[in-house]
C-alpha positions as CSV (number, residue, x, y, z in Angstrom):
1,X,245.7,-73.6,-236.4
2,X,245.7,-71.9,-233.1
3,X,242.1,-71.3,-232.8
4,X,241.6,-75.2,-233.6
5,X,244.0,-76.2,-230.8
6,X,242.5,-74.2,-228.4
7,X,238.9,-75.1,-229.0
8,X,240.0,-78.4,-228.6
9,X,241.5,-77.9,-225.4
10,X,238.1,-76.2,-223.9
11,X,236.0,-79.0,-225.6
12,X,238.3,-81.1,-223.7
13,X,238.0,-79.1,-220.2
14,X,234.1,-78.3,-220.6
15,X,234.0,-82.8,-221.3
16,X,235.9,-83.0,-217.9
17,X,233.8,-80.4,-216.0
18,X,230.5,-82.1,-217.2
19,X,231.6,-85.7,-216.0
20,X,232.4,-84.7,-212.6
21,X,229.8,-85.9,-210.2
22,X,227.2,-83.8,-208.3
23,X,229.0,-83.9,-205.1
24,X,231.5,-81.7,-203.7
25,X,234.9,-81.1,-205.1
26,X,237.9,-81.4,-203.7
27,X,239.9,-78.2,-203.6
28,X,243.2,-80.4,-204.8
29,X,240.7,-81.9,-207.5
30,X,239.7,-78.5,-208.3
31,X,243.4,-76.5,-208.5
32,X,244.5,-79.6,-211.0
33,X,242.0,-79.2,-212.7
34,X,242.9,-75.4,-213.3
35,X,246.0,-75.5,-214.0
36,X,245.8,-78.2,-216.7
37,X,243.4,-76.2,-218.3
38,X,246.0,-72.8,-217.5
39,X,248.9,-75.2,-219.1
40,X,246.7,-75.9,-222.2
41,X,246.2,-72.1,-222.6
42,X,249.7,-71.1,-222.4
43,X,251.1,-74.2,-224.9
44,X,248.3,-72.6,-227.3
45,X,248.3,-69.4,-227.0
46,X,248.8,-67.1,-230.2
47,X,252.8,-66.1,-230.1
48,X,251.9,-63.0,-231.7
49,X,249.0,-62.2,-229.1
50,X,250.2,-64.0,-225.7
51,X,248.0,-63.8,-222.6
52,X,248.2,-60.7,-220.9
53,X,249.9,-61.5,-217.7
54,X,247.4,-59.7,-215.4
55,X,244.8,-62.2,-216.9
56,X,247.0,-64.8,-215.6
57,X,247.6,-63.6,-211.8
58,X,243.7,-62.8,-211.9
59,X,243.0,-66.3,-212.8
60,X,245.1,-67.6,-210.6
61,X,244.0,-65.4,-207.4
62,X,240.5,-66.7,-208.1
63,X,241.4,-70.6,-208.1
64,X,243.5,-69.8,-204.5
65,X,240.1,-67.6,-203.2
66,X,237.8,-70.9,-204.1
67,X,240.6,-73.5,-202.5
68,X,240.4,-71.2,-199.5
69,X,236.7,-70.8,-198.9
70,X,236.9,-74.7,-199.2
71,X,239.3,-75.1,-196.7
72,X,237.7,-72.5,-194.7
73,X,234.2,-74.4,-194.9
74,X,236.3,-77.5,-193.9
75,X,237.6,-76.0,-190.9
76,X,234.1,-74.4,-189.8
77,X,232.5,-78.1,-190.0
78,X,234.7,-79.6,-188.0
79,X,234.8,-76.7,-185.2
80,X,230.6,-76.8,-185.1
81,X,231.3,-80.5,-184.4
82,X,233.1,-79.9,-182.0
83,X,230.8,-77.4,-180.5
84,X,228.2,-80.0,-180.4
85,X,230.2,-82.5,-178.6
86,X,230.9,-79.9,-176.2
87,X,227.3,-78.7,-175.6
88,X,226.2,-82.8,-175.4
89,X,228.9,-82.9,-172.5
90,X,227.7,-79.7,-170.7
91,X,224.1,-80.4,-170.9
92,X,224.5,-84.2,-169.4
93,X,226.0,-82.3,-166.4
94,X,222.6,-80.7,-166.3
95,X,221.2,-83.9,-165.6
96,X,219.6,-84.5,-162.0
97,X,219.8,-80.6,-161.5
98,X,217.0,-78.1,-161.3
99,X,216.3,-75.5,-164.2
100,X,214.5,-72.6,-165.1
101,X,213.6,-72.3,-168.7
102,X,211.3,-70.4,-170.9
103,X,208.0,-71.4,-171.0
104,X,204.5,-71.5,-169.2
105,X,203.9,-74.8,-168.2
106,X,203.4,-76.3,-164.7
107,X,205.4,-79.1,-163.8
108,X,203.5,-81.7,-162.1
109,X,204.9,-84.2,-159.2
110,X,202.8,-87.3,-158.0
111,X,205.3,-88.4,-156.0
112,X,203.7,-87.5,-152.6
113,X,200.5,-89.3,-153.8
114,X,198.9,-85.6,-154.3
115,X,199.7,-84.0,-157.6
116,X,201.6,-80.6,-157.1
117,X,202.5,-78.0,-159.6
118,X,205.2,-76.2,-159.8
119,X,206.1,-72.7,-162.1
120,X,208.1,-70.0,-161.8
121,X,208.3,-66.0,-163.0
122,X,210.2,-62.7,-163.2
123,X,209.1,-59.5,-162.6
124,X,211.0,-56.1,-163.4
125,X,210.2,-54.4,-160.4
126,X,208.6,-55.1,-156.8
127,X,204.7,-55.6,-157.1
128,X,201.9,-55.3,-154.5
129,X,200.1,-58.2,-155.6
130,X,200.7,-61.2,-157.9
131,X,198.2,-63.2,-159.7
132,X,198.6,-66.5,-160.9
133,X,196.4,-67.9,-163.2
134,X,196.6,-71.7,-163.9
135,X,194.6,-73.2,-167.2
136,X,194.3,-76.2,-168.9
137,X,195.4,-77.5,-172.1
138,X,192.8,-76.3,-173.8
139,X,192.7,-72.7,-171.8
140,X,190.2,-73.2,-169.7
141,X,190.3,-71.4,-165.9
142,X,190.9,-73.8,-164.0
143,X,192.2,-71.9,-161.1
144,X,193.3,-68.4,-159.6
145,X,196.6,-68.1,-156.9
146,X,196.9,-64.9,-155.0
147,X,200.8,-64.6,-154.1
148,X,200.2,-61.2,-152.5
149,X,203.1,-59.1,-152.4
150,X,206.1,-59.9,-154.1
151,X,209.8,-58.3,-154.7
152,X,211.5,-58.0,-157.9
153,X,213.3,-61.1,-159.5
154,X,213.3,-64.7,-160.0
155,X,210.5,-66.3,-157.8
156,X,208.7,-70.0,-157.8
157,X,205.3,-71.0,-156.5
158,X,203.7,-74.3,-155.9
159,X,199.9,-75.0,-156.9
160,X,197.7,-77.8,-155.3
161,X,194.6,-78.5,-158.0
162,X,191.3,-79.2,-156.3
163,X,189.3,-79.0,-159.5
164,X,191.4,-80.4,-162.2
165,X,191.5,-84.3,-163.1
166,X,192.6,-84.2,-166.4
167,X,195.5,-85.5,-168.4
168,X,197.7,-83.2,-170.1
169,X,199.9,-80.6,-168.4
170,X,198.3,-77.3,-167.6
171,X,199.8,-73.6,-168.5
172,X,199.7,-70.5,-166.5
173,X,200.0,-66.8,-167.0
174,X,201.0,-63.8,-164.7
175,X,199.7,-60.7,-163.9
176,X,201.8,-58.7,-161.6
177,X,200.6,-54.7,-160.2
178,X,202.4,-51.9,-158.3
179,X,199.0,-50.3,-157.3
180,X,197.4,-49.0,-160.4
181,X,200.5,-49.7,-162.7
182,X,201.4,-53.2,-164.1
183,X,205.0,-54.7,-164.0
184,X,206.5,-56.4,-166.6
185,X,206.9,-60.3,-166.0
186,X,207.8,-63.3,-167.7
187,X,207.2,-67.1,-167.1
188,X,209.6,-69.9,-166.7
189,X,209.1,-73.8,-166.6
190,X,210.9,-75.1,-163.3
191,X,212.0,-78.6,-163.1
192,X,214.7,-81.3,-163.1
193,X,216.3,-82.3,-165.9
194,X,215.6,-86.0,-166.4
195,X,218.2,-86.4,-169.9
196,X,219.1,-84.8,-172.9
197,X,218.8,-85.4,-176.5
198,X,220.0,-83.7,-179.4
199,X,217.3,-82.9,-182.7
200,X,218.7,-85.0,-185.8
201,X,217.1,-82.0,-188.1
202,X,218.4,-78.8,-186.3
203,X,221.2,-80.0,-184.2
204,X,219.7,-78.3,-181.4
205,X,219.9,-79.7,-177.9
206,X,217.0,-80.5,-176.0
207,X,216.7,-81.1,-172.3
208,X,214.0,-83.4,-171.3
209,X,212.3,-82.5,-167.9
210,X,211.0,-84.5,-165.1
211,X,207.5,-83.5,-165.9
212,X,207.2,-84.6,-169.6
213,X,208.2,-81.0,-170.8
214,X,211.0,-80.6,-173.2
215,X,213.1,-77.1,-173.7
216,X,215.8,-76.2,-175.5
217,X,219.4,-75.7,-174.3
218,X,219.7,-72.3,-175.3
219,X,216.1,-71.3,-172.9
220,X,218.2,-72.1,-169.7
221,X,217.6,-69.2,-167.7
222,X,219.2,-70.2,-164.4
223,X,220.5,-73.7,-162.9
224,X,219.9,-75.0,-159.2
């Protein structure tokens, strides 16, 4: 008789689980279902072989752990939402400012009537010679600019096209040397922030620059 009642209770619990929706079950709903199942087990246990106290304690601890994890997930989602909102506000405050960010595209400005490209770079040590190679979007060499001796740190440069009238944004590379020794260098995009937007898929905050380039907020190295 006991075995029959216990089987019925287990079948009822399984049916309840199967009928739950595919969505996330709330912590309170899981706790209520667990308590009903536990009471059913207590009501229908064999009086000659009652449930071990340690098993009850273990089951209660498990449901508390699940409930705690769901509460933590809810809290973390709330924090992530607030962080995203704060990041958007910080990004909006950068509109109109000049930034340097990871990248190797030239920011082209035609406001003066003649196109001028601007780029930036960093060299790890003083260099006796620094050379900028400007390439078309397809990778064709357009021009070579010799900057001469440059001290360590961040620097910017301007490029006035003489043989490029195509569309697209040119790119550049930096070669720095101290005598015969090659100096480590990095290239940056330098431009004015025109607007900010958030990627709908990843949630990444992006900065749309005046020259048409878009860079990730996390790629910004300096702000002016």
